[in-house]
ZASETOR-337058 format. One record per residue: chain; residue in three letters; residue number from 1; x, y, z of N, C-alpha, C, O in turn. Coordinates in Angstrom, 1 decimal, always signed. Layout:
% ZASETOR-337058
<pt 'A' 'ALA' NUM <X Y Z> <X Y Z> <X Y Z> <X Y Z>>
...
END
This chain:
% ZASETOR-337058
<pt 'A' 'MET' 1 <+99.6 +90.0 +72.2> <+98.4 +90.0 +74.1> <+97.7 +88.8 +73.7> <+97.7 +88.3 +72.6>>
<pt 'A' 'ASP' 2 <+96.9 +88.2 +75.0> <+95.8 +87.6 +74.4> <+94.7 +88.4 +74.2> <+94.5 +89.4 +74.8>>
<pt 'A' 'GLU' 3 <+94.0 +87.8 +73.2> <+92.6 +88.5 +72.6> <+91.2 +88.6 +73.4> <+90.2 +89.3 +73.1>>
<pt 'A' 'GLN' 4 <+91.4 +87.8 +74.6> <+90.1 +87.4 +75.8> <+90.6 +88.5 +76.6> <+89.9 +88.8 +77.6>>
<pt 'A' 'LYS' 5 <+91.8 +89.1 +76.4> <+92.4 +89.8 +77.5> <+91.8 +91.8 +76.9> <+92.0 +92.2 +75.8>>
<pt 'A' 'GLN' 6 <+91.0 +92.6 +78.1> <+91.0 +93.6 +77.5> <+91.7 +94.6 +78.1> <+91.8 +94.4 +79.3>>
<pt 'A' 'ILE' 7 <+92.4 +95.8 +77.6> <+93.2 +96.7 +78.2> <+91.6 +97.9 +78.7> <+90.5 +98.2 +78.1>>
<pt 'A' 'ILE' 8 <+92.0 +98.4 +80.0> <+90.8 +99.7 +80.1> <+92.1 +100.6 +80.4> <+93.0 +100.3 +81.2>>
<pt 'A' 'LEU' 9 <+92.0 +101.6 +79.4> <+92.7 +102.7 +79.7> <+91.6 +104.1 +80.7> <+90.4 +104.1 +80.8>>
<pt 'A' 'LEU' 10 <+92.2 +104.7 +81.1> <+91.8 +105.9 +82.2> <+92.6 +107.1 +81.8> <+93.8 +107.2 +81.6>>
<pt 'A' 'ALA' 11 <+91.6 +108.0 +81.7> <+91.9 +109.5 +81.8> <+92.7 +110.5 +82.4> <+93.4 +111.5 +82.1>>
<pt 'A' 'THR' 12 <+92.4 +109.5 +83.5> <+92.8 +110.3 +84.9> <+93.0 +109.0 +85.5> <+92.2 +108.1 +85.7>>
<pt 'A' 'PRO' 13 <+94.7 +109.1 +86.0> <+95.1 +108.1 +87.0> <+95.1 +108.4 +88.2> <+95.3 +107.5 +89.0>>
<pt 'A' 'VAL' 14 <+94.9 +109.8 +88.8> <+94.6 +109.8 +90.0> <+93.9 +111.2 +90.3> <+94.2 +112.2 +89.7>>
<pt 'A' 'MET' 15 <+93.1 +111.2 +91.2> <+92.1 +112.4 +91.4> <+92.0 +112.8 +93.0> <+92.8 +112.3 +93.8>>
<pt 'A' 'THR' 16 <+91.3 +113.6 +93.4> <+91.4 +114.3 +94.5> <+90.9 +113.0 +95.7> <+90.6 +111.8 +95.5>>
<pt 'A' 'GLN' 17 <+91.0 +113.8 +96.8> <+90.3 +113.0 +98.1> <+88.8 +113.4 +97.9> <+88.1 +112.4 +97.8>>
<pt 'A' 'GLU' 18 <+88.5 +114.2 +97.8> <+87.3 +114.7 +97.5> <+86.4 +114.0 +96.5> <+85.5 +113.2 +96.6>>
<pt 'A' 'ARG' 19 <+86.8 +114.5 +95.8> <+86.1 +113.8 +94.2> <+86.3 +112.3 +94.3> <+85.3 +111.6 +93.9>>
<pt 'A' 'PHE' 20 <+87.2 +111.6 +94.8> <+87.1 +110.0 +94.8> <+85.7 +109.8 +96.2> <+85.0 +108.9 +96.1>>
<pt 'A' 'ALA' 21 <+85.6 +110.6 +97.2> <+85.0 +110.6 +98.1> <+82.9 +110.5 +97.4> <+81.8 +109.9 +97.5>>
<pt 'A' 'GLN' 22 <+83.4 +111.5 +96.6> <+81.7 +112.0 +95.8> <+81.3 +110.8 +95.1> <+80.1 +110.3 +95.0>>
<pt 'A' 'LEU' 23 <+82.3 +110.3 +94.6> <+81.7 +109.2 +93.4> <+81.6 +107.9 +94.3> <+80.7 +107.2 +93.9>>
<pt 'A' 'THR' 24 <+82.5 +107.4 +95.5> <+81.9 +106.1 +96.0> <+81.0 +106.4 +96.9> <+80.4 +105.4 +97.2>>
<pt 'A' 'GLY' 25 <+80.6 +107.2 +97.4> <+79.5 +107.7 +98.4> <+79.9 +107.8 +100.0> <+79.2 +107.9 +101.0>>
<pt 'A' 'LEU' 26 <+81.6 +107.7 +100.0> <+82.0 +108.0 +101.5> <+82.5 +109.4 +101.9> <+82.7 +110.3 +101.0>>
<pt 'A' 'THR' 27 <+82.7 +109.6 +103.2> <+82.5 +110.5 +103.5> <+84.3 +111.4 +103.1> <+85.2 +110.5 +102.9>>
<pt 'A' 'GLU' 28 <+84.8 +112.6 +102.9> <+86.0 +112.6 +103.0> <+87.2 +111.9 +104.1> <+88.4 +111.5 +104.0>>
<pt 'A' 'GLY' 29 <+86.4 +112.1 +105.3> <+87.3 +111.5 +106.3> <+87.4 +110.1 +106.6> <+88.3 +109.7 +107.4>>
<pt 'A' 'GLN' 30 <+86.6 +109.1 +105.9> <+86.7 +108.3 +105.3> <+87.5 +107.6 +104.5> <+87.8 +106.4 +104.8>>
<pt 'A' 'VAL' 31 <+88.2 +108.4 +103.2> <+88.9 +108.1 +102.4> <+90.3 +108.7 +102.6> <+91.3 +108.2 +102.2>>
<pt 'A' 'ARG' 32 <+90.2 +109.6 +103.2> <+91.5 +110.1 +104.3> <+91.6 +109.2 +105.4> <+92.8 +109.0 +105.4>>
<pt 'A' 'GLY' 33 <+91.0 +108.6 +106.3> <+91.4 +107.5 +106.8> <+92.3 +106.1 +106.6> <+93.2 +105.5 +107.2>>
<pt 'A' 'MET' 34 <+91.4 +105.7 +105.1> <+91.7 +105.0 +104.2> <+93.1 +105.0 +103.8> <+93.9 +104.1 +103.6>>
<pt 'A' 'ILE' 35 <+93.1 +106.2 +103.6> <+94.6 +106.4 +102.9> <+95.8 +105.9 +103.9> <+96.7 +105.1 +103.8>>
<pt 'A' 'GLU' 36 <+95.4 +107.0 +105.2> <+96.5 +106.6 +106.2> <+96.6 +105.5 +106.8> <+97.7 +105.3 +107.4>>
<pt 'A' 'LYS' 37 <+95.6 +104.2 +106.9> <+95.9 +103.1 +107.1> <+96.4 +102.8 +105.9> <+97.0 +101.7 +106.1>>
<pt 'A' 'GLY' 38 <+96.5 +103.0 +105.0> <+97.3 +101.9 +103.6> <+96.1 +101.2 +102.9> <+96.5 +100.6 +101.9>>
<pt 'A' 'HIS' 39 <+95.1 +101.2 +103.2> <+94.2 +100.6 +102.6> <+93.6 +100.8 +101.0> <+93.1 +100.1 +100.2>>
<pt 'A' 'LEU' 40 <+94.0 +102.4 +101.0> <+94.3 +102.7 +99.5> <+95.3 +103.9 +98.8> <+95.8 +105.0 +99.0>>
<pt 'A' 'PRO' 41 <+95.3 +103.1 +97.9> <+96.8 +103.7 +97.4> <+96.6 +105.5 +97.0> <+95.6 +106.1 +96.6>>
<pt 'A' 'SER' 42 <+97.6 +106.0 +97.3> <+97.8 +107.6 +97.0> <+99.0 +108.0 +96.3> <+99.7 +107.1 +95.9>>
<pt 'A' 'VAL' 43 <+99.2 +108.7 +96.2> <+100.1 +109.7 +95.6> <+100.4 +111.2 +95.6> <+99.9 +112.0 +94.9>>
<pt 'A' 'LYS' 44 <+101.4 +111.4 +96.5> <+101.7 +113.3 +96.7> <+102.4 +113.7 +95.5> <+103.7 +113.6 +95.4>>
<pt 'A' 'ILE' 45 <+101.5 +114.4 +94.5> <+101.5 +115.5 +93.5> <+101.7 +117.0 +94.0> <+100.8 +117.7 +94.1>>
<pt 'A' 'GLY' 46 <+103.0 +117.4 +94.3> <+102.7 +118.7 +94.8> <+102.4 +119.2 +96.5> <+103.2 +118.9 +97.4>>
<pt 'A' 'LYS' 47 <+101.7 +119.6 +96.7> <+101.1 +119.8 +98.2> <+100.2 +118.7 +98.7> <+100.3 +118.1 +99.8>>
<pt 'A' 'PRO' 48 <+98.6 +118.4 +97.5> <+97.8 +117.1 +98.0> <+98.4 +116.0 +97.4> <+99.1 +115.7 +96.4>>
<pt 'A' 'ARG' 49 <+97.7 +115.3 +98.7> <+98.1 +113.9 +98.1> <+96.4 +113.2 +97.4> <+95.3 +113.5 +97.9>>
<pt 'A' 'LEU' 50 <+96.5 +112.7 +96.6> <+95.3 +112.2 +95.7> <+95.4 +110.2 +95.6> <+96.1 +109.4 +96.0>>
<pt 'A' 'VAL' 51 <+94.5 +110.3 +95.1> <+94.0 +109.1 +95.1> <+94.4 +108.1 +94.1> <+93.7 +108.5 +93.2>>
<pt 'A' 'ASN' 52 <+94.9 +107.5 +93.8> <+96.2 +106.3 +92.6> <+94.5 +105.7 +92.5> <+93.9 +105.0 +93.3>>
<pt 'A' 'ILE' 53 <+94.0 +106.5 +90.9> <+93.4 +105.1 +90.4> <+93.8 +104.6 +89.8> <+93.2 +103.6 +89.5>>
<pt 'A' 'ALA' 54 <+95.1 +104.7 +89.0> <+95.6 +103.8 +87.9> <+95.9 +102.5 +88.4> <+95.9 +101.5 +87.7>>
<pt 'A' 'LEU' 55 <+96.3 +102.6 +90.2> <+96.7 +101.4 +90.9> <+95.4 +100.6 +91.1> <+95.3 +99.4 +90.9>>
<pt 'A' 'ILE' 56 <+94.6 +101.2 +91.6> <+93.0 +100.4 +92.4> <+93.1 +100.2 +90.9> <+94.1 +99.5 +90.9>>
<pt 'A' 'SER' 57 <+92.8 +100.3 +89.8> <+92.4 +99.3 +88.5> <+93.2 +98.6 +88.2> <+92.7 +97.6 +87.7>>
<pt 'A' 'GLN' 58 <+94.3 +98.5 +88.3> <+95.5 +97.3 +87.9> <+95.1 +96.7 +89.4> <+93.9 +96.4 +89.3>>
<pt 'A' 'ASN' 59 <+95.3 +96.5 +90.2> <+94.9 +95.7 +91.1> <+93.5 +95.3 +91.1> <+93.4 +94.4 +91.9>>
<pt 'A' 'ALA' 60 <+92.4 +95.6 +90.4> <+90.9 +94.8 +90.6> <+91.1 +94.1 +89.2> <+90.2 +93.3 +88.8>>
<pt 'A' 'LEU' 61 <+92.3 +94.2 +88.4> <+92.4 +93.6 +86.7> <+92.8 +92.7 +87.5> <+92.0 +91.8 +87.8>>
<pt 'A' 'GLU' 62 <+94.2 +92.7 +88.1> <+95.1 +91.6 +88.5> <+94.4 +90.6 +89.0> <+94.6 +89.5 +88.5>>
<pt 'A' 'GLY' 63 <+93.4 +90.9 +90.3> <+92.6 +89.9 +91.1> <+91.6 +89.0 +90.2> <+91.1 +87.9 +90.7>>
<pt 'A' 'GLU' 64 <+91.3 +89.4 +89.3> <+90.2 +88.7 +88.4> <+90.1 +88.0 +87.9> <+90.3 +88.7 +87.0>>
<pt 'A' 'ASP' 65 <+89.9 +87.1 +87.5> <+90.4 +86.1 +86.6> <+89.8 +86.2 +85.3> <+88.7 +85.9 +85.0>>
<pt 'A' 'TRP' 66 <+90.8 +86.7 +84.3> <+90.2 +87.2 +83.2> <+89.4 +85.9 +82.1> <+88.2 +85.9 +81.8>>
<pt 'A' 'ALA' 67 <+90.3 +84.9 +81.7> <+90.2 +83.8 +81.0> <+89.0 +82.9 +80.8> <+89.0 +81.9 +80.1>>
END
């Protein structure tokens, strides 16, 4: 692997919509709306739909020029 690139591991690959709203300063309704419109990746695990933090991080890292 290229020595200039760093891999960031997340302990929590998903989180509740409520927690994501708290951390980002958005309302739960805004988070829910972003998920429904496809602007925020999510995954359904059991009954709740959780925000896919791992995919958000992956997309952010791929969008940056780390070289």
